[in-house]
DOKOL-650137 format. One line per field, with one value per residue (C-alpha): residue in three letters; chain; y, z, x negated. Coordinates in Angstrom, 2 decimals, m for minus. Last residue first. Layout:
// residues N
resn	Ala,...
chain	A,...
yy	Y,...
zz	Z,...
xx	X,...
// end
This chain:
// residues 310
resn	Unk,Unk,Unk,Unk,Unk,Unk,Unk,Unk,Unk,Unk,Unk,Unk,Unk,Unk,Unk,Unk,Unk,Unk,Unk,Unk,Unk,Unk,Unk,Unk,Unk,Unk,Unk,Unk,Unk,Unk,Unk,Unk,Unk,Unk,Unk,Unk,Unk,Unk,Unk,Unk,Unk,Unk,Unk,Unk,Unk,Unk,Unk,Unk,Unk,Unk,Unk,Unk,Unk,Unk,Unk,Unk,Unk,Unk,Unk,Unk,Unk,Unk,Unk,Unk,Unk,Unk,Unk,Unk,Unk,Unk,Unk,Unk,Unk,Unk,Unk,Unk,Unk,Unk,Unk,Unk,Unk,Unk,Unk,Unk,Unk,Unk,Unk,Unk,Unk,Unk,Unk,Unk,Unk,Unk,Unk,Unk,Unk,Unk,Unk,Unk,Unk,Unk,Unk,Unk,Unk,Unk,Unk,Unk,Unk,Unk,Unk,Unk,Unk,Unk,Unk,Unk,Unk,Unk,Unk,Unk,Unk,Unk,Unk,Unk,Unk,Unk,Unk,Unk,Unk,Unk,Unk,Unk,Unk,Unk,Unk,Unk,Unk,Unk,Unk,Unk,Unk,Unk,Unk,Unk,Unk,Unk,Unk,Unk,Unk,Unk,Unk,Unk,Unk,Unk,Unk,Unk,Unk,Unk,Unk,Unk,Unk,Unk,Unk,Unk,Unk,Unk,Unk,Unk,Unk,Unk,Unk,Unk,Unk,Unk,Unk,Unk,Unk,Unk,Unk,Unk,Unk,Unk,Unk,Unk,Unk,Unk,Unk,Unk,Unk,Unk,Unk,Unk,Unk,Unk,Unk,Unk,Unk,Unk,Unk,Unk,Unk,Unk,Unk,Unk,Unk,Unk,Unk,Unk,Unk,Unk,Unk,Unk,Unk,Unk,Unk,Unk,Unk,Unk,Unk,Unk,Unk,Unk,Unk,Unk,Unk,Unk,Unk,Unk,Unk,Unk,Unk,Unk,Unk,Unk,Unk,Unk,Unk,Unk,Unk,Unk,Unk,Unk,Unk,Unk,Unk,Unk,Unk,Unk,Unk,Unk,Unk,Unk,Unk,Unk,Unk,Unk,Unk,Unk,Unk,Unk,Unk,Unk,Unk,Unk,Unk,Unk,Unk,Unk,Unk,Unk,Unk,Unk,Unk,Unk,Unk,Unk,Unk,Unk,Unk,Unk,Unk,Unk,Unk,Unk,Unk,Unk,Unk,Unk,Unk,Unk,Unk,Unk,Unk,Unk,Unk,Unk,Unk,Unk,Unk,Unk,Unk,Unk,Unk,Unk,Unk,Unk,Unk,Unk,Unk,Unk
chain	A,A,A,A,A,A,A,A,A,A,A,A,A,A,A,A,A,A,A,A,A,A,A,A,A,A,A,A,A,A,A,A,A,A,A,A,A,A,A,A,A,A,A,A,A,A,A,A,A,A,A,A,A,A,A,A,A,A,A,A,A,A,A,A,A,A,A,A,A,A,A,A,A,A,A,A,A,A,A,A,A,A,A,A,A,A,A,A,A,A,A,A,A,A,A,A,A,A,A,A,A,A,A,A,A,A,A,A,A,A,A,A,A,A,A,A,A,A,A,A,A,A,A,A,A,A,A,A,A,A,A,A,A,A,A,A,A,A,A,A,A,A,A,A,A,A,A,A,A,A,A,A,A,A,A,A,A,A,A,A,A,A,A,A,A,A,A,A,A,A,A,A,A,A,A,A,A,A,A,A,A,A,A,A,A,A,A,A,A,A,A,A,A,A,A,A,A,A,A,A,A,A,A,A,A,A,A,A,A,A,A,A,A,A,A,A,A,A,A,A,A,A,A,A,A,A,A,A,A,A,A,A,A,A,A,A,A,A,A,A,A,A,A,A,A,A,A,A,A,A,A,A,A,A,A,A,A,A,A,A,A,A,A,A,A,A,A,A,A,A,A,A,A,A,A,A,A,A,A,A,A,A,A,A,A,A,A,A,A,A,A,A,A,A,A,A,A,A,A,A,A,A,A,A,A,A,A,A,A,A
yy	m54.32,m57.80,m60.12,m58.64,m59.15,m62.94,m62.47,m61.23,m63.71,m66.85,m65.70,m65.36,m68.94,m70.17,m69.59,m72.90,m73.98,m72.91,m69.56,m68.90,m66.32,m63.74,m64.28,m63.08,m60.29,m59.23,m59.32,m57.31,m54.91,m54.79,m54.08,m51.17,m48.29,m48.98,m47.19,m49.77,m48.74,m45.11,m42.64,m41.05,m41.51,m40.71,m41.01,m40.62,m43.36,m42.00,m43.80,m44.78,m43.65,m44.65,m47.61,m48.06,m46.44,m49.19,m52.22,m50.67,m50.61,m53.76,m55.07,m53.04,m54.54,m58.12,m58.14,m56.99,m59.06,m59.58,m56.20,m54.52,m55.88,m55.43,m51.33,m51.56,m51.83,m49.69,m46.67,m47.72,m47.01,m43.95,m42.96,m43.45,m41.44,m39.05,m38.65,m38.62,m35.73,m34.30,m34.39,m32.99,m30.01,m29.65,m30.22,m27.94,m25.28,m25.42,m25.47,m21.73,m20.34,m20.79,m19.75,m16.35,m15.69,m16.91,m13.95,m11.49,m11.83,m11.63,m8.50,m6.76,m7.60,m5.60,m3.10,m2.62,m3.16,m0.27,2.00,1.45,1.92,5.18,6.53,5.59,7.61,10.21,10.04,10.10,13.36,15.15,14.35,15.56,18.88,19.03,18.49,21.09,23.55,22.74,23.29,26.17,28.50,26.35,26.25,23.09,20.90,20.02,18.93,18.29,18.59,17.71,19.47,17.37,18.01,22.33,22.81,26.09,28.72,31.00,31.47,27.79,28.68,29.55,26.30,24.17,25.97,25.09,21.58,20.66,21.85,19.74,16.24,17.83,17.50,14.74,13.09,13.72,10.38,10.45,13.02,16.15,18.59,16.97,17.15,20.61,21.19,21.85,25.38,26.96,23.95,24.33,28.34,28.55,25.87,27.43,31.14,29.55,27.55,30.53,32.94,29.44,29.95,33.40,33.08,30.28,31.59,34.97,32.03,30.48,33.23,36.69,37.64,38.27,36.03,35.69,36.71,34.30,31.39,32.12,31.44,28.81,26.65,23.63,24.39,21.71,21.68,19.14,21.48,21.47,21.70,23.37,23.69,25.95,25.11,27.45,25.72,27.72,25.15,25.58,25.61,28.68,27.99,29.37,29.17,27.42,28.30,26.38,23.89,23.88,21.56,20.92,18.56,18.87,21.28,23.98,27.38,28.32,31.56,32.55,36.33,37.26,40.82,39.59,36.83,35.68,32.58,28.69,25.95,22.24,19.76,18.64,19.23,22.07,24.89,28.22,30.99,34.42,35.45,38.95,40.87,42.42,39.43,36.60,33.03,30.42,27.16,24.84,22.75,18.87,17.44,19.83,22.31,23.30,26.73,28.06,31.68,32.21,30.24,31.86,35.13,34.38,32.55,36.03,37.82,35.68,35.66,39.36,39.83,37.79,39.80,42.39,41.01,39.60,43.07,45.11
zz	22.91,22.25,22.29,25.76,27.19,26.45,27.58,30.87,30.78,30.56,32.84,35.87,34.70,35.56,33.70,34.49,31.50,28.85,27.70,28.90,26.57,25.95,29.41,30.66,28.05,29.26,32.69,32.16,30.64,33.46,35.57,33.34,34.14,37.55,37.26,37.65,34.62,35.47,32.64,29.82,27.54,24.17,21.34,17.51,16.26,18.11,20.39,22.58,25.61,25.53,24.86,27.64,30.09,28.54,29.22,32.83,33.17,32.33,34.68,37.35,37.08,36.60,39.71,41.54,40.52,41.74,43.72,40.66,39.04,41.17,40.81,37.33,37.09,39.49,37.97,34.87,36.20,38.13,34.66,33.10,35.90,35.36,31.52,31.55,34.18,32.02,28.82,30.64,32.03,29.02,27.20,29.57,28.85,25.32,25.18,27.79,25.40,22.74,23.81,25.58,21.81,20.36,22.53,22.06,18.42,18.40,20.60,18.12,15.26,16.90,17.90,14.04,12.33,15.36,14.06,10.43,10.27,12.76,9.98,7.20,8.88,8.77,5.33,4.77,6.25,5.01,1.54,2.23,3.70,0.73,m1.89,m0.24,0.04,m4.38,m4.84,m2.92,m5.84,m8.32,m6.75,m5.19,m7.07,m6.79,m10.74,m12.32,m9.96,m10.99,m10.84,m11.94,m12.97,m12.74,m13.83,m15.25,m15.14,m14.92,m10.90,m10.45,m10.61,m7.01,m5.82,m8.59,m7.03,m3.96,m4.95,m7.02,m4.61,m1.51,m4.40,m4.98,m0.70,m0.42,m3.65,m3.07,m1.54,m3.14,m0.69,m1.97,m0.81,2.44,2.96,2.87,5.66,5.00,4.80,2.37,m0.45,0.39,m0.26,m3.11,m4.93,m4.26,m4.96,m8.99,m9.47,m9.09,m11.60,m14.09,m14.31,m15.01,m17.86,m18.89,m19.25,m20.75,m23.61,m23.51,m25.02,m24.69,m26.07,m22.61,m20.13,m16.99,m18.48,m21.00,m18.93,m16.93,m19.93,m20.91,m17.43,m17.81,m19.26,m18.54,m16.94,m16.39,m14.46,m15.23,m11.77,m11.58,m8.13,m7.64,m3.19,m0.79,2.62,4.92,6.86,6.25,2.94,0.65,m2.82,m6.23,m9.26,m12.36,m15.11,m14.87,m17.94,m18.85,m20.02,m21.88,m21.17,m24.45,m24.47,m26.50,m27.08,m29.68,m29.93,m32.51,m33.50,m34.11,m36.17,m39.65,m40.20,m36.80,m35.60,m35.79,m35.12,m36.80,m34.28,m31.75,m27.85,m25.76,m27.43,m25.19,m26.66,m26.61,m24.67,m24.78,m26.62,m29.07,m29.36,m28.65,m29.74,m27.53,m28.83,m26.95,m28.87,m29.44,m30.53,m33.48,m33.65,m36.97,m38.08,m39.43,m40.73,m42.58,m45.41,m45.40,m45.76,m48.68,m49.99,m49.83,m51.20,m54.07,m55.19,m54.81,m57.42,m59.78,m59.50,m60.06,m63.21,m64.70,m64.05,m65.66
xx	m47.70,m46.64,m49.88,m50.52,m47.03,m47.62,m50.82,m49.07,m47.01,m48.90,m51.45,m48.02,m47.57,m51.06,m54.44,m55.10,m53.08,m55.06,m57.26,m60.24,m62.11,m58.64,m57.49,m60.26,m59.99,m56.63,m57.78,m60.96,m58.25,m56.26,m59.08,m60.35,m57.91,m58.97,m62.59,m65.35,m66.84,m66.69,m64.50,m64.54,m61.64,m61.44,m58.00,m59.13,m56.83,m54.10,m51.48,m54.70,m53.80,m49.67,m50.20,m52.71,m50.21,m47.37,m49.80,m50.44,m46.95,m46.21,m49.07,m47.92,m44.04,m46.31,m47.69,m44.52,m42.63,m39.12,m38.97,m40.91,m37.73,m35.60,m37.08,m37.07,m33.81,m32.61,m35.49,m33.84,m29.92,m31.30,m33.02,m29.48,m27.98,m30.11,m29.69,m25.72,m25.68,m28.44,m26.30,m23.02,m24.86,m26.28,m22.99,m21.20,m23.79,m23.65,m19.81,m20.71,m22.69,m20.82,m17.95,m19.48,m20.99,m17.41,m15.79,m18.80,m18.64,m14.67,m15.29,m17.91,m15.15,m12.98,m14.69,m15.64,m12.53,m11.37,m14.58,m13.60,m9.97,m11.07,m13.35,m10.98,m8.20,m11.02,m12.01,m8.34,m7.34,m10.40,m9.63,m6.00,m7.50,m9.62,m6.75,m5.26,m7.38,m8.21,m4.46,m3.61,m4.69,m3.13,0.65,1.61,3.85,7.61,8.18,11.48,13.81,17.59,21.12,24.26,27.99,28.12,31.40,32.23,35.37,32.60,33.81,33.28,29.85,29.50,30.84,29.02,25.67,26.05,27.49,24.27,21.63,23.18,22.73,19.86,18.13,20.45,18.52,14.38,13.70,10.00,9.36,7.54,10.25,10.74,7.71,7.75,9.84,14.03,15.29,13.86,14.62,18.37,18.75,15.82,16.87,20.80,19.24,17.45,20.52,22.60,20.65,20.21,23.59,24.02,21.64,23.23,26.78,25.26,23.96,27.38,28.98,28.30,31.73,32.94,31.22,33.14,36.86,35.81,35.12,37.87,39.85,37.83,38.06,36.09,33.06,30.44,26.98,23.99,20.90,16.99,14.43,11.36,9.86,6.43,5.33,4.60,3.93,5.67,6.73,10.32,10.06,8.64,9.49,8.05,10.11,9.28,11.47,14.89,16.36,19.69,22.00,25.47,28.28,30.47,33.36,31.36,33.47,35.61,37.02,39.90,40.56,44.54,45.38,44.19,45.99,48.30,47.35,48.15,46.55,44.92,43.71,41.75,43.24,41.40,43.63,44.74,47.11,47.26,44.58,44.31,41.23,43.60,45.31,42.92,43.25,41.31,39.22,37.89,35.47,33.85,36.80,37.16,39.88,40.79,42.51,45.45,46.50,43.51,44.10,48.01,46.33,44.16,47.47,48.76,45.95,45.42,49.49,49.65,46.38,47.63,50.78,48.90,47.33,50.71,52.78,50.25
// end
């Protein structure tokens, strides 16, 4: 029996020897507990020693952990309800304090405690600002305030809240339709105001353009009348000089112009007496045509030439 007994003792001693050592991974922290009291704190990776069957090793994750909160309804400063949720990054920094705070529950109890701390911090910070600040694109100052407040509260758990981010800030479902309707009405009112201002500006532009056109047209007409009057005056001057030099030729020329205007179309008709003044130069022209020659004189030759040109 000595052989089997010795073998059993040897196996027990080997098991106790193996149970006397433990390994701490680089991603972990470890506490060695003896009857519930902390005997060792291992924060560095490596091989540790404990008393078998008496000491207990508690290991905690040394990495940065995440926590996502449940949707939370808050009331900002302007009494406009919002639904908010967030996520946080946290890490165990004091394993002894963490053990005292959560006991044997470990990380799950810590998450529940941190979730309550975050909810209180979110309510306190977002409840002190208007909803426009919560719904704006730049919420970094608000998130930093929530992180700092949660960090102070979570320090008693032996953890450090590294970062807090708001992931959603929406209106409750029952308020969405009314809010969207109010936003639509505001946008339509702004659009109507813009259209009214545009129509007013367009009317001013059209009125200015019409006034400018009238002024330019009036000025052009005025200048045209002045030019026309000066031209008529010059023409009358020329006519007067010509009439002064040879009144008979001037009368003859005006008669030719009158004939040309009165007989402009092929359907012209004229009813008058045979001894009318209208035929004076007509008979004169006819007499020139019947009796051409030098006896007609210089004036008559000129008249004939003018009649031929007409």
